[in-house]
N, CA, C and O atoms as CSV, one atom per row, in Angstrom:
chain,resi,resn,atom,element,x,y,z
A,1,ALA,N,N,187.030,148.916,233.088
A,1,ALA,CA,C,186.091,149.636,234.074
A,1,ALA,C,C,186.617,149.213,235.535
A,1,ALA,O,O,187.195,148.151,235.766
A,2,PRO,N,N,186.351,150.123,236.403
A,2,PRO,CA,C,186.845,149.748,237.808
A,2,PRO,C,C,185.826,148.825,238.382
A,2,PRO,O,O,184.657,148.853,237.997
A,3,PRO,N,N,186.283,147.957,239.354
A,3,PRO,CA,C,185.311,146.960,239.785
A,3,PRO,C,C,184.324,147.787,240.747
A,3,PRO,O,O,184.685,148.780,241.379
A,4,ARG,N,N,183.065,147.258,240.773
A,4,ARG,CA,C,181.986,147.825,241.397
A,4,ARG,C,C,182.042,147.459,243.010
A,4,ARG,O,O,182.317,146.330,243.416
A,5,LYS,N,N,181.767,148.482,243.788
A,5,LYS,CA,C,181.521,148.459,245.179
A,5,LYS,C,C,180.206,148.020,245.504
A,5,LYS,O,O,179.187,148.440,244.956
A,6,ARG,N,N,180.251,147.137,246.438
A,6,ARG,CA,C,178.781,146.528,246.786
A,6,ARG,C,C,178.523,146.865,248.339
A,6,ARG,O,O,179.304,146.502,249.219
A,7,ILE,N,N,177.433,147.543,248.564
A,7,ILE,CA,C,177.085,148.042,249.877
A,7,ILE,C,C,175.863,147.086,250.341
A,7,ILE,O,O,174.860,147.063,249.627
A,8,VAL,N,N,175.904,146.470,251.255
A,8,VAL,CA,C,174.824,145.566,251.757
A,8,VAL,C,C,174.098,146.416,252.772
A,8,VAL,O,O,174.726,146.817,253.752
A,9,LEU,N,N,172.858,146.715,252.618
A,9,LEU,CA,C,172.132,147.533,253.716
A,9,LEU,C,C,171.452,146.570,254.780
A,9,LEU,O,O,171.279,146.953,255.937
A,10,GLY,N,N,171.064,145.275,254.339
A,10,GLY,CA,C,170.598,144.455,255.324
A,10,GLY,C,C,169.213,143.970,254.940
A,10,GLY,O,O,168.808,144.172,253.795
A,11,ARG,N,N,168.440,143.317,255.869
A,11,ARG,CA,C,167.126,142.922,255.697
A,11,ARG,C,C,166.215,143.351,256.843
A,11,ARG,O,O,166.623,143.549,257.987
A,12,LYS,N,N,165.077,143.466,256.485
A,12,LYS,CA,C,164.024,143.912,257.425
A,12,LYS,C,C,162.693,143.284,257.071
A,12,LYS,O,O,162.337,143.418,255.900
A,13,SER,N,N,161.862,142.587,257.938
A,13,SER,CA,C,160.689,141.990,257.643
A,13,SER,C,C,159.634,142.912,258.167
A,13,SER,O,O,159.877,143.581,259.172
A,14,PHE,N,N,158.454,142.999,257.544
A,14,PHE,CA,C,157.408,143.933,257.999
A,14,PHE,C,C,156.048,143.365,257.223
A,14,PHE,O,O,156.139,142.683,256.202
A,15,SER,N,N,154.986,143.669,257.729
A,15,SER,CA,C,153.513,143.296,257.196
A,15,SER,C,C,153.027,144.422,256.612
A,15,SER,O,O,153.343,145.530,257.045
A,16,LEU,N,N,152.173,144.259,255.525
A,16,LEU,CA,C,151.387,145.318,254.951
A,16,LEU,C,C,150.152,144.674,254.356
A,16,LEU,O,O,150.101,143.531,253.903
A,17,MET,N,N,149.074,145.635,254.420
A,17,MET,CA,C,147.825,145.216,253.964
A,17,MET,C,C,147.813,145.031,252.433
A,17,MET,O,O,148.690,145.621,251.802
A,18,PRO,N,N,146.996,144.345,251.826
A,18,PRO,CA,C,146.896,144.172,250.365
A,18,PRO,C,C,146.564,145.610,249.919
A,18,PRO,O,O,145.870,146.403,250.556
A,19,SER,N,N,147.210,145.848,248.634
A,19,SER,CA,C,146.983,147.199,247.909
A,19,SER,C,C,147.359,148.253,248.688
A,19,SER,O,O,146.863,149.338,248.386
A,20,ALA,N,N,148.287,148.203,249.831
A,20,ALA,CA,C,148.794,149.309,250.480
A,20,ALA,C,C,150.136,149.794,250.182
A,20,ALA,O,O,150.959,148.991,249.742
A,21,ARG,N,N,150.440,150.965,250.363
A,21,ARG,CA,C,151.700,151.576,249.986
A,21,ARG,C,C,152.522,151.536,251.326
A,21,ARG,O,O,151.957,151.883,252.363
A,22,THR,N,N,153.776,151.143,251.343
A,22,THR,CA,C,154.644,151.168,252.587
A,22,THR,C,C,156.085,151.999,252.100
A,22,THR,O,O,156.729,151.729,251.087
A,23,VAL,N,N,156.348,152.879,252.913
A,23,VAL,CA,C,157.633,153.506,252.827
A,23,VAL,C,C,158.571,152.981,253.953
A,23,VAL,O,O,158.270,152.870,255.141
A,24,VAL,N,N,159.841,152.659,253.330
A,24,VAL,CA,C,160.919,152.029,254.310
A,24,VAL,C,C,161.916,153.081,254.429
A,24,VAL,O,O,162.315,153.675,253.427
A,25,ARG,N,N,162.356,153.352,255.641
A,25,ARG,CA,C,163.524,154.204,255.788
A,25,ARG,C,C,164.734,153.318,256.137
A,25,ARG,O,O,164.644,152.408,256.961
A,26,VAL,N,N,165.880,153.619,255.473
A,26,VAL,CA,C,167.088,152.774,255.727
A,26,VAL,C,C,168.255,153.693,256.323
A,26,VAL,O,O,168.595,154.775,255.843
A,27,LYS,N,N,168.752,153.143,257.331
A,27,LYS,CA,C,169.870,153.902,258.038
A,27,LYS,C,C,171.181,153.255,257.648
A,27,LYS,O,O,171.344,152.042,257.783
A,28,LEU,N,N,172.178,154.109,257.133
A,28,LEU,CA,C,173.278,153.570,256.737
A,28,LEU,C,C,174.405,153.705,257.810
A,28,LEU,O,O,174.413,154.599,258.657
A,29,SER,N,N,175.251,152.836,257.707
A,29,SER,CA,C,176.358,152.865,258.605
A,29,SER,C,C,177.233,154.078,258.315
A,29,SER,O,O,177.201,154.548,257.178
A,30,ARG,N,N,178.045,154.648,259.285
A,30,ARG,CA,C,178.923,155.860,258.963
A,30,ARG,C,C,179.664,155.614,257.776
A,30,ARG,O,O,179.602,156.472,256.895
A,31,ARG,N,N,180.423,154.496,257.576
A,31,ARG,CA,C,181.219,154.117,256.433
A,31,ARG,C,C,180.513,154.331,255.237
A,31,ARG,O,O,180.970,155.065,254.361
A,32,ASN,N,N,179.289,153.671,255.112
A,32,ASN,CA,C,178.494,153.677,253.855
A,32,ASN,C,C,177.911,155.197,253.809
A,32,ASN,O,O,177.819,155.714,252.696
A,33,ALA,N,N,177.593,155.789,254.716
A,33,ALA,CA,C,177.116,157.257,254.559
A,33,ALA,C,C,178.273,158.066,254.052
A,33,ALA,O,O,178.040,159.010,253.297
A,34,ARG,N,N,179.416,157.795,254.382
A,34,ARG,CA,C,180.584,158.526,253.878
A,34,ARG,C,C,180.770,158.323,252.314
A,34,ARG,O,O,180.979,159.257,251.539
A,35,ARG,N,N,180.674,157.046,251.959
A,35,ARG,CA,C,180.697,156.614,250.524
A,35,ARG,C,C,179.611,157.442,249.767
A,35,ARG,O,O,179.943,158.054,248.752
A,36,VAL,N,N,178.391,157.482,250.199
A,36,VAL,CA,C,177.344,158.121,249.518
A,36,VAL,C,C,177.567,159.636,249.379
A,36,VAL,O,O,177.314,160.180,248.304
A,37,ARG,N,N,178.025,160.327,250.411
A,37,ARG,CA,C,178.338,161.662,250.410
A,37,ARG,C,C,179.535,161.905,249.504
A,37,ARG,O,O,179.535,162.917,248.804
A,38,ALA,N,N,180.523,161.082,249.467
A,38,ALA,CA,C,181.627,161.345,248.536
A,38,ALA,C,C,181.165,161.317,247.019
A,38,ALA,O,O,181.535,162.164,246.206
A,39,LYS,N,N,180.414,160.377,246.751
A,39,LYS,CA,C,179.900,160.314,245.462
A,39,LYS,C,C,178.644,161.202,245.062
A,39,LYS,O,O,178.274,161.335,243.896
A,40,ARG,N,N,178.107,161.720,246.020
A,40,ARG,CA,C,176.869,162.663,246.074
A,40,ARG,C,C,175.674,161.860,245.683
A,40,ARG,O,O,174.588,162.008,246.242
A,41,ARG,N,N,175.854,161.131,244.856
A,41,ARG,CA,C,174.755,160.254,244.304
A,41,ARG,C,C,175.068,158.895,243.844
A,41,ARG,O,O,176.012,158.871,243.055
A,42,LEU,N,N,174.489,157.645,244.143
A,42,LEU,CA,C,174.831,156.424,243.705
A,42,LEU,C,C,173.642,155.890,243.024
A,42,LEU,O,O,172.528,156.152,243.480
A,43,ARG,N,N,173.768,155.230,242.067
A,43,ARG,CA,C,172.718,154.261,241.371
A,43,ARG,C,C,172.745,152.832,242.001
A,43,ARG,O,O,173.708,152.074,241.888
A,44,VAL,N,N,171.697,152.562,242.614
A,44,VAL,CA,C,171.672,151.261,243.341
A,44,VAL,C,C,170.446,150.366,242.861
A,44,VAL,O,O,169.540,150.817,242.160
A,45,VAL,N,N,170.511,149.095,243.295
A,45,VAL,CA,C,169.384,148.250,242.883
A,45,VAL,C,C,168.867,147.708,244.021
A,45,VAL,O,O,169.534,146.925,244.697
A,46,LEU,N,N,167.543,148.093,244.371
A,46,LEU,CA,C,166.768,147.654,245.454
A,46,LEU,C,C,165.998,146.310,245.086
A,46,LEU,O,O,165.443,146.202,243.993
A,47,ALA,N,N,165.982,145.298,246.025
A,47,ALA,CA,C,165.155,144.034,245.732
A,47,ALA,C,C,164.281,143.872,246.960
A,47,ALA,O,O,164.722,143.887,248.109
A,48,VAL,N,N,163.136,143.732,246.663
A,48,VAL,CA,C,161.960,143.578,247.561
A,48,VAL,C,C,161.351,142.124,247.266
A,48,VAL,O,O,160.986,141.757,246.149
A,49,THR,N,N,161.298,141.388,248.379
A,49,THR,CA,C,160.629,140.039,248.265
A,49,THR,C,C,159.426,140.013,249.111
A,49,THR,O,O,159.513,140.217,250.322
A,50,ALA,N,N,158.185,139.746,248.462
A,50,ALA,CA,C,157.017,139.698,249.216
A,50,ALA,C,C,156.463,138.222,249.128
A,50,ALA,O,O,156.645,137.451,248.185
A,51,SER,N,N,155.836,138.000,250.147
A,51,SER,CA,C,155.115,136.499,250.270
A,51,SER,C,C,153.922,136.576,250.976
A,51,SER,O,O,153.849,137.276,251.985
A,52,ASP,N,N,152.912,135.892,250.531
A,52,ASP,CA,C,151.543,135.809,251.115
A,52,ASP,C,C,151.332,134.563,252.081
A,52,ASP,O,O,152.229,133.743,252.278
A,53,ALA,N,N,150.144,134.490,252.636
A,53,ALA,CA,C,149.927,133.583,253.686
A,53,ALA,C,C,149.931,132.129,253.072
A,53,ALA,O,O,150.220,131.175,253.795
A,54,ALA,N,N,149.619,131.960,251.776
A,54,ALA,CA,C,149.691,130.780,250.925
A,54,ALA,C,C,151.029,130.226,250.705
A,54,ALA,O,O,151.207,129.052,250.379
A,55,GLY,N,N,152.074,131.172,250.906
A,55,GLY,CA,C,153.499,130.715,250.563
A,55,GLY,C,C,153.942,131.233,249.285
A,55,GLY,O,O,155.126,131.126,248.966
A,56,ASN,N,N,153.050,131.813,248.491
A,56,ASN,CA,C,153.575,132.336,247.334
A,56,ASN,C,C,154.629,133.470,247.533
A,56,ASN,O,O,154.545,134.203,248.519
A,57,SER,N,N,155.572,133.617,246.655
A,57,SER,CA,C,156.694,134.552,246.841
A,57,SER,C,C,157.022,135.205,245.547
A,57,SER,O,O,156.905,134.623,244.469
A,58,ARG,N,N,157.425,136.400,245.677
A,58,ARG,CA,C,157.899,137.185,244.363
A,58,ARG,C,C,158.843,138.184,244.689
A,58,ARG,O,O,158.663,138.868,245.696
A,59,THR,N,N,159.967,138.376,243.862
A,59,THR,CA,C,160.992,139.459,244.124
A,59,THR,C,C,160.852,140.452,243.050
A,59,THR,O,O,160.682,140.107,241.881
A,60,ALA,N,N,160.916,141.607,243.402
A,60,ALA,CA,C,160.847,142.825,242.431
A,60,ALA,C,C,162.225,143.549,242.682
A,60,ALA,O,O,162.718,143.732,243.794
A,61,HIS,N,N,162.744,143.915,241.529
A,61,HIS,CA,C,164.034,144.789,241.508
A,61,HIS,C,C,163.750,146.039,240.853
A,61,HIS,O,O,162.991,146.090,239.886
A,62,LYS,N,N,164.387,147.159,241.389
A,62,LYS,CA,C,164.158,148.458,240.852
A,62,LYS,C,C,165.480,149.177,241.274
A,62,LYS,O,O,166.040,149.085,242.366
A,63,THR,N,N,165.910,150.000,240.056
A,63,THR,CA,C,167.136,150.788,240.008
A,63,THR,C,C,166.693,152.028,240.500
A,63,THR,O,O,165.678,152.554,240.045
A,64,VAL,N,N,167.476,152.623,241.536
A,64,VAL,CA,C,167.073,153.964,242.032
A,64,VAL,C,C,168.296,154.739,242.156
A,64,VAL,O,O,169.400,154.212,242.018
A,65,SER,N,N,168.122,156.086,242.434
A,65,SER,CA,C,169.372,156.836,242.887
A,65,SER,C,C,169.313,157.084,244.435
A,65,SER,O,O,168.274,157.394,245.017
A,66,LEU,N,N,170.395,156.936,244.977
A,66,LEU,CA,C,170.548,157.050,246.446
A,66,LEU,C,C,171.348,158.297,246.680
A,66,LEU,O,O,172.423,158.356,246.082
A,67,ARG,N,N,171.004,159.309,247.453
A,67,ARG,CA,C,171.694,160.590,247.617
A,67,ARG,C,C,171.812,160.897,249.096
A,67,ARG,O,O,170.945,160.527,249.888
A,68,ALA,N,N,172.794,161.516,249.434
A,68,ALA,CA,C,173.043,161.961,250.732
A,68,ALA,C,C,171.957,162.948,251.193
A,68,ALA,O,O,171.523,163.783,250.400
A,69,ALA,N,N,171.544,162.877,252.360
A,69,ALA,CA,C,170.499,163.947,252.864
A,69,ALA,C,C,171.347,165.042,253.316
A,69,ALA,O,O,172.472,164.768,253.735
A,70,ARG,N,N,170.932,166.283,253.281
A,70,ARG,CA,C,171.364,167.407,253.690
A,70,ARG,C,C,171.680,167.414,255.313
A,70,ARG,O,O,170.815,167.007,256.088
A,71,THR,N,N,172.799,167.834,255.735
A,71,THR,CA,C,173.024,167.795,257.109
A,71,THR,C,C,172.120,168.839,257.891
A,71,THR,O,O,171.774,169.888,257.348
A,72,ARG,N,N,171.797,168.553,259.027
A,72,ARG,CA,C,170.912,169.540,259.834
A,72,ARG,C,C,171.742,170.504,260.615
A,72,ARG,O,O,172.752,170.144,261.220
A,73,ARG,N,N,171.337,171.640,260.595
A,73,ARG,CA,C,172.027,172.759,261.377
A,73,ARG,C,C,171.349,173.134,262.564
A,73,ARG,O,O,171.806,174.025,263.280
């Protein structure tokens, strides 16, 4: 199998209220956006780490499909 390419999107901290839902929008660099458009769809693993005021921390992983947005005209 060919080696996997790794795209690192970066990190961003934000606060949310308990039991609230948050949507995070990620901007890709031009290079990474070209990779997504070339493949049309990529299976990626997202990792989210949450911690509370008491210092408890937990990381959740989710596999999702990343696809290129349609270009605006």
